[in-house]
LUMMARTOR-238184 format. One record per residue (C-alpha): x, y, z; residue in three letters. Coordinates in steps of 0.1 Angstrom, whole numbers, plus 2048, in hexadecimal, padded with zeros to 3 digits. Layout:
XYZALA...
This chain:
3578A2968MET3538A198CALA34587F99BMET32A8869B1LYS32C8789D4GLU3148679E6ASN324856A04ILE30B84CA22LYS31D84BA43PRO32582CA51ALA30D82CA70THR302813A86GLY3107ECA8AARG31F7D9A6DLEU31B7B2A6AGLY3397A5A5CVAL33177FA4ELEU34D76BA42VAL34B751A2DVAL366737A3CGLY367748A5CVAL37972DA6BGLY393733A54GLY3B973DA58ALA3B175EA45VAL391763A52ALA39C759A78THR3BD774A73THR3A578EA68MET39178BA85ILE3A978AA9ETHR3BD7A4A90GLY3987BCA92THR3927B4AB3LEU3B57B8AC1ALA3B57DAAB3ALA3957E4ABEARG39D7DCAE2LYS3C07F0ADEGLY3D47CFAE2LEU3E37D4ABDALA3E87E6A9FLYS3D47E0A82ALA3F27DCA6CILE3EA7CFA48GLY3CB7E7A49SER3C8800A2EILE3A480FA41THR3B680FA5FGLN3D981BA5CMET3DF829A3BALA3DC84BA2FALA3CF861A15MET3DC883A0CARG3C089AA08MET3B68BE9F8GLN3C98CEA13ASP3EA8BFA0DGLY3E98AAA2BLYS3E8886A32GLU3CB877A47HIS3C2855A4ELEU3AA849A39ILE39283FA56LYS391863A5DASP384869A3CVAL371852A2FVAL35084CA43PRO35C823A4ELEU34A811A68VAL35B814A8CASP36F7F1A95LEU3577F0AB5ASN3397F4AA0ASP3467D1A8DILE3317B0A93VAL346791A86PHE331771A79GLY333759A60GLY330736A50TRP34B71CA52ASP3486F0A49ILE3576EDA6APHE3476F8A8AALA364700AA0ASP363723AABASP378741AA2ALA392736AC0TYR394712AB9GLU39971AA92ALA3B2733A97ALA3C571CAADMET3C5704A97TYR3CF71CA79ALA3EE723A8AGLU3F1744A7CVAL3F1758A9ELEU40574DABFLYS3EC740AD8GLU3F575DAEFLYS3E8774AD5ASP3CA763AD1LEU3C1763AF7ASN3C3786AF7LEU3A1786AE3VAL39675FAEELYS373769AFDASP36877CADDGLU37475FAC6LEU367747AD6LYS347758AD5ALA346756AADILE339737AA5LYS332730A82PRO312728A70MET30F709A56PRO31F70BA3AALA30F707A15ALA3266EDA0APHE3286D39EDASP3436BB9F0HIS3436BA9C8ASN3516DD9CBPHE36E6D69E4ALA3766B49E3LYS3946B79FCARG37A6C3A18LEU3646ABA2CASN34C6C8A38GLY33D6BFA58THR3296DCA61HIS3126E2A43ILE2F16EBA3BLYS2D66D1A31ASN2C66E0A11ALA2B56CB9F7ALA2BD6E39DDTHR2D07019D5ARG2AF7179DATRP2AF70A9FCASP2D070FA04MET2CF7349F8VAL2AD738A0FGLU2C572CA2AGLN2E0740A23LEU2C6760A25ARG2B5755A41GLU2D9753A56ASP2E1777A4EILE2C0784A56ARG2C2772A77ASN2E577DA7EPHE2DD7A1A75LYS2BD7A2A91ALA2CF78EAA9ALA2EE7A8AA8ASN2DC7C6AA2ASN2ED7D0A82CYS2E47E8A6CASP2F87DBA4CARG3087B8A45ILE3247B0A32ALA32F792A22VAL352787A1DLEU362769A0BTRP37D75AA1EALA375733A15ALA38A718A03SER38F71A9DDTHR3747069CBGLU3776F29A8ILE371709985TYR34F707979ILE34B714958PRO332734955MET316732943SER2F774A93EGLU2E8740965GLU30774E973HIS30577295ELYS2ED780973SER2DF77A998LEU2BB77A987ALA2C6761970SER2D974C98CLEU2B974E9A3GLU2A3742986LYS2B872597FALA2B77199A3MET29371E9A6LYS28D705986VAL2A66ED993ARG2966EB9B5LYS2746E89A2TYR2806D098EVAL28C6B99ABLYS26D6BE9C1GLN2516B09A5HIS25269598BASN2576A996AVAL24768E959ALA22569396AGLN2286BB962LEU2126CC948PRO2236CF927LYS2286F1927SER23A6EF946VAL24F6D0938GLN25B6E791AASP264707931ILE27D6EE949ILE28A6DB92AARG2916F7916ASN2A6707938HIS2B46E3936GLN2BF6E4912ASP2CB707917GLU2E16FD932ALA2EE6DB927ASN2F86F1906LYS30D70991ATYR3196EE92FGLU3246DC90CALA3346FD901SER34970791FALA3556E391FGLU35E6E28FAGLU371705900ASP3806F9923LEU38E6D990DLYS39E6ED8F3LYS3AF70590AALA3BE6E491EILE3CC6D88FCILE3DB6F88F7GLY3E96FD919ALA40E6FC926GLU40E6EA947PHE41F6F0963TYR4216DB984VAL4316E69A6ASP43E706992GLY4506F2977GLU4476F0954HIS4416CF944ILE43A6C0925GLU41C6AF91CILE4176958FFLYS3FE69A8E8GLY3D768F8EBGLY3B569E8F9ASP3B06AD917ALA3A969392ELYS3C9684922SER3DD6A1926LYS3CD6A494BLEU3D7683952ASP3F8686947GLN3FC6A595FALA3EF69697CLEU404677978GLU41F68E978TYR4146A0998LEU41367F9ABVAL4306749A1THR4496929A5HIS4336A59C0VAL41E6929D5TYR4366729CDSER42A6629F2GLU4046639E7LEU40963F9DEGLY413636A04LEU3E9639A08ILE3DE6199F9THR3B961CA09LYS3A663CA12ASN39063EA2FALA36D64EA32ASP35E655A4FTHR36D655A75ASP35F62FA79ALA37F624A65ASP395635A7FILE383622A96LEU382604A83ALA3A9609A87VAL3AE611AABLEU39B5EDAACGLN3B35D9A96GLY3985D1A81GLU3B15DBA5FHIS3C45BFA6BLEU3A75A7A64ASN3B5589A4EGLY3D159BA40VAL3F6593A4CMET40B5ACA5DALA41A5C5A45GLY4045C1A29LEU3E65D3A39GLU3D95F3A29ALA3F0614A2FASN40A5FEA3BHIS426613A2BASP418637A37ALA418629A58ALA43E620A56VAL440644A47LYS432651A62MET444640A7CGLU464648A6EGLU45A670A72TYR44F669A98LEU472655AA0GLU484675A8FMET46E68DAA5GLN476677AC2TYR49B676ABDALA49D699ABBLYS4886A0AD7LYS4706B1AC3LEU44C6B5ACFPRO4306ACAB7THR40C6B1AB3SER3F66A3A9DMET3EE6C5A8BALA4126BEA82ASP40E69EA76VAL3F16ABA61GLN4066C6A51SER4206B1A48ARG40C696A38TYR3F36ABA27GLN4126BDA16ALA4286B59F8ILE4336999F4PRO419686A03TYR3F669A9FFGLY3E6682A16TRP3BF687A20LYS3BB692A46GLU3A6673A4CILE3C065DA3DASP3DB66DA50ILE3C3664A6FALA3C1642A66VAL3E863FA60VAL3EE649A84ALA3D1636A93ALA3E5617A83MET405620A98LEU3EE624AB8ILE3E05FFAB3TYR4055F3AAFASP40F606AD1GLN42A61BABCLYS41F63BAC9VAL41064EAE4THR3F5665AE1ILE3ED67FAF9LYS3D369CB00TYR3DA6B7B19GLY3F56A8B26GLY3E6686B2BGLU3E9663B18THR3CB65BB07ILE3C1635B02GLN3B9623ADFPRO396620AEDGLY38B644AF5ASN36F64FAE1PRO379670AD7LYS39C663ACALEU393666AA4PRO38A68AAAFASP3AE68FAB9MET3BD684A9ALEU3AA695A81ARG3946B3A90LYS3A96D2A8BLYS39A6E2AACSER3AC6C4AC0GLU3C76BDAAAILE3DD6D4AB7GLY3D76CCAD9ARG3DE6ABAD1THR40369AAD4SER40F67CAC3ILE43466BACBSER448652ACBLYS43C638AE4ARG458633B01GLU45B60FB06ILE455601B2AILE46E5E9B30THR4695C3B31ALA4745C3B58THR45D5DFB61LYS43F5CCB50MET4475AFB5FARG4495BFB80ALA42B5D2B7FVAL4135B7B74LYS4245A1B93GLU41A5BCBA8LEU3F95C0B99LEU3F3599B9CARG3FB599BC2GLU3EA5BBBCATYR3C65B4BBBPHE3CB58BBBFASP3C3582B98VAL3DA56FB80MET3CC57DB5FASP3E059EB58ILE3E65B0B34PRO4065AAB24ASP4045C7B0DASP4085EBB17GLU3EA5FAB10ASP3D65E0B1CGLY3ED5DEB3ELEU3E6603B41VAL3C0606B3EARG3BF5E8B55TYR3D25FAB6FILE3BC61AB6DVAL39F604B6FGLU3AA5EFB8ELYS3B360CBA0PHE398621B9AGLU383606BA5GLU399600BC9GLN395627BCBLYS371627BCAALA36D606BDFHIS38661ABFBTYR36C63EBF8GLU34F624BFFGLU361619C1CLEU36D63CC25ASN348649C25LYS33E62BC3EARG35663AC5BTYR34165EC5BGLU32D65CC77GLY34063EC87HIS35F638C98LYS367618C88TYR39060CC8CPRO3AA615C72ASP39A633C61HIS3BF63AC57HIS3C861CC46LEU3A7626C2FVAL3B464AC2CTHR3D563BC1FLYS3C9622C09ALA3B863EBF8LEU3D5653BF8SER3E563ABE9LEU3CB631BCBMET3CD659BC6GLU3F3658BBFSER3F463CBABVAL3D664AB93LEU3E666DB92SER401661B7CGLN3E8652B61ARG3EB66AB4ALYS41065DB3DASP411634B3CASN43A636B45THR43064AB65ALA411639B6ELEU428613B6DILE44562BB83ASP42D637B9CARG41E611B9ELEU443602BA3LEU44761FBBFLYS42B61ABD5GLU4305F4BCEGLU4375EDBF8ASP420605C04SER4035F8BEDLEU40D5D5BFFLEU4105E1C1EASP3EF5EFC1CASN3DD5D6C0CLYS3E65BFC27ASN3DF5DCC45ASP3BE5DDC35MET3B35B7C3BGLN3A65C0C5DASN3945DEC4CVAL3875CBC32GLU37A5AFC4EGLY36A5C5C64PHE3545D4C4APHE34A5B2C3ALYS34659BC5AASN3475B3C7CGLN33A5D4C75VAL3135CAC7DGLN31C5C0C9DVAL3325DACA7PHE3175F2C9CASP2FD5E2CB4ALA3165E3CD1ALA31760ACC7VAL2F060DCC8ARG2F15FBCEAMET30660FCFAGLU2FA632CEEALA2D4624CF8GLU2DF618D19LEU2F0639D25ARG2D5646D39ASN2D0625D49ASP2F5622D58LEU2E862AD7DSER2D0612D7ATYR2EA5F5D6FLEU2FE5F9D8CGLN2E75E3D9CLYS2F25C7D82GLU31A5C6D88GLU3205A9D68GLU3095BFD56ALA3195DED5CASN33D5D0D56GLN3335C6D36ALA3285E8D29LEU3455F7D36ASN3585DDD1FGLN3405E5D03ILE348608D06ARG36E605D07LYS36A5F0CE7ILE353608CD4THR35C627CDFVAL380629CF4VAL395611CDBASP37E613CBDALA399625CA7GLY3B360DCAEGLN3BF5EDC9DSER3BB5D8CBESER3995DDCBDVAL3935C0CA4TYR39B5A3CB8ARG3835B0CD6ARG3665B3CBDILE35A58FCC0PRO356596CE4GLU33C5ADCE1LEU31F592CD8ASN326584CF9GLY3295A4D0CLEU30A5B3CFCMET2F3594D0AASP302599D2ATHR2F45BDD2CVAL2D35B0D1DARG2D159AD35GLU2D85B0D53GLY2C45CFD46HIS2A95B7D3BGLY2A25ABD63LYS2A55D0D6ELEU2895D8D50LEU2775BDD5DGLU2795C7D80ALA2705ECD74LYS2525E1D63ARG2445CAD7EALA2495EAD98GLU239603D7EILE21A5E5D77LEU2145E3DA0GLU20E60EDA0ILE1FA60BD85ILE1E65EFD99ARG1E5605DB6GLN1DB622DA3CYS1BD613D94LEU1B4602DB2SER1B1622DC2GLU19A634DACILE183612DA4HIS180613DCBTHR17663ADCCLEU161639DAAALA14B619DBEGLY12A616DAAASP12763EDA7VAL11B643D83TYR12A664D7DASP14765AD84ALA14A63CD6CARG15464FD4FALA173659D64ILE17C63CD6DSER17A630D4AGLU19164CD3DARG1A763DD58ALA1A661CD4EASP1AE623D2BLYS1CC63BD35PHE1DD61FD4CPHE1DB606D31ASP1EC61CD1BGLN206621D35GLN20A5FCD36LYS2115FED12ALA22D613D15ARG23A601D35VAL23C5DCD1CALA24B5F4CFFGLU267606D0FLEU2895FBD12GLU29861AD27SER294615D4FLEU29863AD4FGLN27F642D38LEU266625D4ELEU26B63BD6DASP261658D5AGLY24164BD59LEU23D649D7CVAL23266CD88PRO21D66FD65GLN205655D75MET205662D98TRP1FC67ED8EGLU1DF671D77TYR1D665CD94LYS1D5678DADASP1C1692D91ASP1A7671D8CTHR1A3670DB3VAL19C693DB6ASP182692D9ELYS16C672DA8ILE17067FDCDASP15F6A1DC0GLY14668CDB4ILE13E671DD0VAL14168ADECHIS1376ADDDEPRO13E6CADF4LYS1206E0E00THR129703DFAPRO128717E18VAL11D73AE16ALA133755E24PRO124761E48THR127782E4EVAL123791E70LYS1227B3E7CPRO1377BDE97ASN1317CFEB4GLU1307F0EA1GLY1177E3E87GLY1307DFE6DALA1337C1E54VAL1517ABE5BTHR1637A2E39PRO16677CE2CPRO18876AE38ALA1A276BE20PRO1A7753E04LYS1BD730E12LYS1E172EE07VAL1E970ADFDILE20E6FFDF5LYS2166E3DDBASN22E6CDDE8VAL23A6B3DD1TYR23668FDDAARG25A682DD1GLN26669EDE7ALA24F692E05ALA25866CDFEPHE27A667DF3PRO281644DE2SER291630DFFLYS29660EE06THR285603E2ALEU2925E2E3BGLU2885E7E5DSER2715F8E77GLN28B60FE80GLU28C618E5CASP26A61EE5DILE267633E76ASP28064BE6CALA27564EE4ATYR253659E58VAL264671E70GLU274680E51ARG254682E42MET244693E5BARG2606ADE60ALA25E6B5E3BTYR2376BBE3ELEU2366CFE59THR2536E4E4EALA23F6E9E2EMET21E6F3E44MET234713E4DLYS225735E3DASP209721E2CCYS1E271AE34ASP1ED6F2E26GLY1FF6DEE0DILE1F46CBDF2LYS2086AADE6LEU20E6A8DC0SER
């Protein structure tokens, strides 16, 4: 009888959730799928994509063309893992595929980030999951997994979800009634959750009886399974590492103990080198800080022989000039004949680091023992492939001595670390501080013309040259010794610069400000020869020669030169203020005389008083001769306007009606046209001049008369403004 087929078409997106998505199997499968659907590789090993089947027409067709399977482009990958590394990092650690192949789909792999896994250390004791679910009961854990699936399906717009198992093998669990169906399993988990959340002794007797019956039944099945397992062990043949071994008589526990002892003795023969197991990263950090040696004689500390074994391996790798990563070390010592845990391997490596017997590099940069990320570099699977470990190249005593002498001379200190790691750390810290100091000095040159800027930039360049080799201890020491002469020469050259910014910059800045503020008063200062010459010297020091080293010896002159300028400029200010105050007095005198006791003119006169009081305040405030002179035209103009207003009140003009006379023919003669009055600026008519004799006065008056006569041409009158 032919079987009835009812195969639904594979439409829509398919979500593939992998348990253990960060493992070697899962990441290899996912990478191959991604590469195949981008046309970068063939789907070798995939029956659905590459295999064919013979059909009724006698021809072979690819299975994917016959069976309604989802298109590779419609697959979305996700899953759970006990480590948080994305799929790219996990695949790099697995080292199944080469980096160049992974990089073809790097972006897609990095986008696959695992969800926290449902994990119980009791079921996989060699694993220490760090990316796991926090669930009080098994039922809570199941509900979290269901929520993960629902969320993934919605977030990725999937029509269907398939879950694949690719996680590590777990311990053997005896079968019982609760494992025979999904309903039984769910019921058992719910009962156990209920028991965990309630005080059974306080529950009704009927409920207690139900719980007790379930527990009794479970205990019965467990006891039966345990008995069957013991019988199986007693009658079993034992093989260790592929070799059949004879086990002496005894119960199940005795036989298992004999087998495990044989396993450790003949297979994991080096397991005993680990005499103290670690639990957390805190144990690694403690070793890096030397706490494992507290109260213990050298050579008797825990795991000493394991450290010796690892050191021998690294010396062999060094002799063969073979690069070694922490991934290589982890792989070697987790395998036969060692069987060490990854955290114990990290602790042993930390012992070698503390003893300065190995060098750790990450991304080509030497990692110091105090680096807080060092534990991750020694054990985290996403980091150990990028972390190299090698036998340390010892820096010779001669170089160490030379470097310490250089540091004492350069930094003027005596206390220099004797060990290599401490010395390197000291060099990096001190040169970073020095670089930051020179960067601050360099910023102070912005907007200023201070001397020897090139020395500061050279000092910065030297700091960067030394620090550029910080990734490698040996290279750092060599670079420091290479730059020794340049560093010491620059230190001597910088003494003037340091002294300038410590003691001289304030007076230099004050001189620069004075020179800038007096630029508009240069023509006035020519009348004070000594002050004018002093200002020229200030300009030479702060502007012309400012960038040169020779300026340092002249900076002490600035205070005296500024005093001379202040004295001369002060005399000119005093005279100018007296001159302007006299103008104010004359203006007010004319206004008050004209206003007299006329009531209507009083308000105008009072406003004039306020205006000229303000001008007096400005005269006292201003320090620029040019700005003081600028007040004069404003005051004269204000005075003239005020006088005109008062004159109009004191001597009002009687309006005269235009007379209209008929001419001989009886026609009306039009009114005379409006007069044209030309404005003449008083400064042009009466230029500033010193008159020393009657002849000077006559000549000045004659020039004034000629100028005003000329202005009267082509107009009906002139107005002096």
